C-alpha positions as CSV (number, residue, x, y, z in Angstrom):
1,V,0.0,0.3,-0.1
2,Q,1.5,3.3,-0.9
3,L,0.6,6.4,0.2
4,Q,1.9,9.5,-1.8
5,A,1.9,13.3,-0.3
6,S,2.4,16.1,-2.8
7,G,1.4,19.4,-3.7
8,G,4.3,20.6,-1.0
9,G,6.8,24.4,-1.8
10,S,7.2,27.6,-0.6
11,V,4.4,30.3,0.0
12,E,4.6,33.7,1.2
13,A,2.5,34.5,4.2
14,G,-0.9,34.8,3.6
15,G,-1.0,32.4,0.6
16,S,-2.0,29.4,0.0
17,L,-1.7,25.7,-0.5
18,R,-3.0,22.4,-2.1
19,L,-1.9,19.2,-0.8
20,S,-3.1,16.4,-2.5
21,C,-3.2,12.4,-1.5
22,S,-3.5,9.7,-3.6
23,A,-3.9,5.9,-2.2
24,S,-2.8,3.4,-5.1
25,D,-4.3,0.4,-3.3
26,L,-6.6,1.2,-0.9
27,T,-10.9,1.3,-0.5
28,L,-10.9,4.7,0.9
29,D,-14.4,3.7,2.3
30,Y,-12.8,1.9,5.6
31,Y,-10.2,4.2,6.3
32,V,-9.9,7.6,8.3
33,M,-7.8,10.4,6.0
34,A,-5.4,12.6,7.8
35,W,-2.7,14.7,7.7
36,F,0.1,15.6,9.6
37,R,2.8,17.8,10.4
38,Q,6.0,17.3,12.1
39,A,8.1,20.9,12.4
40,P,12.0,20.8,13.2
41,G,12.7,19.5,16.4
42,K,8.7,19.2,17.5
43,E,6.7,16.1,17.6
44,R,4.2,15.2,15.1
45,E,0.7,16.0,15.4
46,V,-2.6,15.6,13.5
47,V,-3.4,18.3,11.5
48,S,-6.6,17.4,10.1
49,F,-8.8,14.5,10.0
50,I,-11.8,13.1,7.8
51,S,-13.9,10.1,8.7
52,S,-14.7,6.9,6.5
53,T,-18.2,7.2,7.5
54,D,-19.8,10.1,7.8
55,G,-18.0,12.9,6.1
56,S,-17.2,14.3,9.0
57,T,-13.7,16.9,10.4
58,Y,-11.5,17.7,12.9
59,Y,-9.8,20.4,12.7
60,I,-6.9,21.5,15.6
61,D,-6.8,25.2,16.9
62,S,-4.7,27.1,15.5
63,V,-5.9,25.6,11.2
64,K,-9.6,25.9,11.9
65,G,-11.1,28.7,9.5
66,R,-8.0,28.2,7.6
67,F,-7.5,24.8,6.2
68,T,-10.2,22.3,5.1
69,I,-9.6,18.9,3.8
70,S,-11.8,16.6,2.0
71,R,-11.9,13.3,0.3
72,D,-12.7,11.6,-2.6
73,N,-13.3,7.9,-2.1
74,D,-13.5,6.7,-6.2
75,K,-10.9,8.6,-7.0
76,K,-9.0,7.6,-3.8
77,L,-7.9,11.0,-3.3
78,T,-7.7,13.2,0.2
79,S,-6.7,17.0,-0.2
80,L,-5.6,19.4,2.0
81,E,-6.4,22.8,1.0
82,M,-4.5,25.6,3.1
83,N,-5.1,29.4,3.1
84,K,-3.8,32.5,5.4
85,R,0.0,30.7,5.8
86,T,1.3,31.5,8.3
87,S,5.0,30.3,10.2
88,E,3.5,28.4,11.7
89,D,2.5,26.0,9.1
90,T,6.1,25.2,7.9
91,A,6.3,21.7,7.7
92,I,7.0,18.3,6.5
93,Y,2.9,16.7,6.2
94,Y,2.2,13.5,6.2
95,C,-1.0,11.7,4.8
96,A,-2.2,9.1,5.9
97,A,-5.2,5.9,6.9
98,G,-5.7,4.6,9.7
99,I,-8.6,2.0,9.7
100,W,-11.8,3.1,10.9
101,R,-12.5,1.8,14.8
102,L,-15.5,2.5,16.8
103,T,-13.3,3.3,19.5
104,G,-10.9,5.7,17.9
105,V,-10.0,9.1,18.6
106,F,-7.7,9.8,15.2
107,T,-5.4,11.7,16.6
108,R,-2.5,9.8,17.2
109,P,-0.3,8.8,15.2
110,N,-0.4,5.3,16.8
111,E,-4.3,4.5,14.9
112,Y,-3.0,5.4,11.3
113,D,-1.8,2.1,9.5
114,Y,-0.4,3.7,6.2
115,W,1.9,6.6,5.5
116,G,3.1,9.0,3.1
117,R,6.6,9.9,3.0
118,G,6.1,14.0,3.4
119,T,6.3,16.4,1.3
120,Q,7.6,19.6,2.9
121,V,5.7,23.5,3.0
122,T,7.4,26.4,4.0
123,V,5.7,29.5,4.3
124,S,7.8,32.8,4.6
125,S,7.5,35.8,5.7
């Protein structure tokens, strides 16, 4: 199973960027899809995830109102639209897939089964 993240790059503060994650061998219907990020010297943190059942979403407080996660199960794509970027958003971004579990919280890396390699996003002020 491979997850392939793309769309990273450099953008000025206030700008927009869209990340995409393709999942070539997964039937996305069964998986919660998430974006994590890891900044230098910091732990990996969840940015957002989208449910496999009803499409409900979760965002960490620092990105609420700026980022939007979406998924297209038929195309096996998950996207993260990032607007109003700040330097705090600079990190390596990872997409992840975790099979849905009734007791899952889905904010922790160890709840995810598959990971992409990551794509660097840099925001310059």
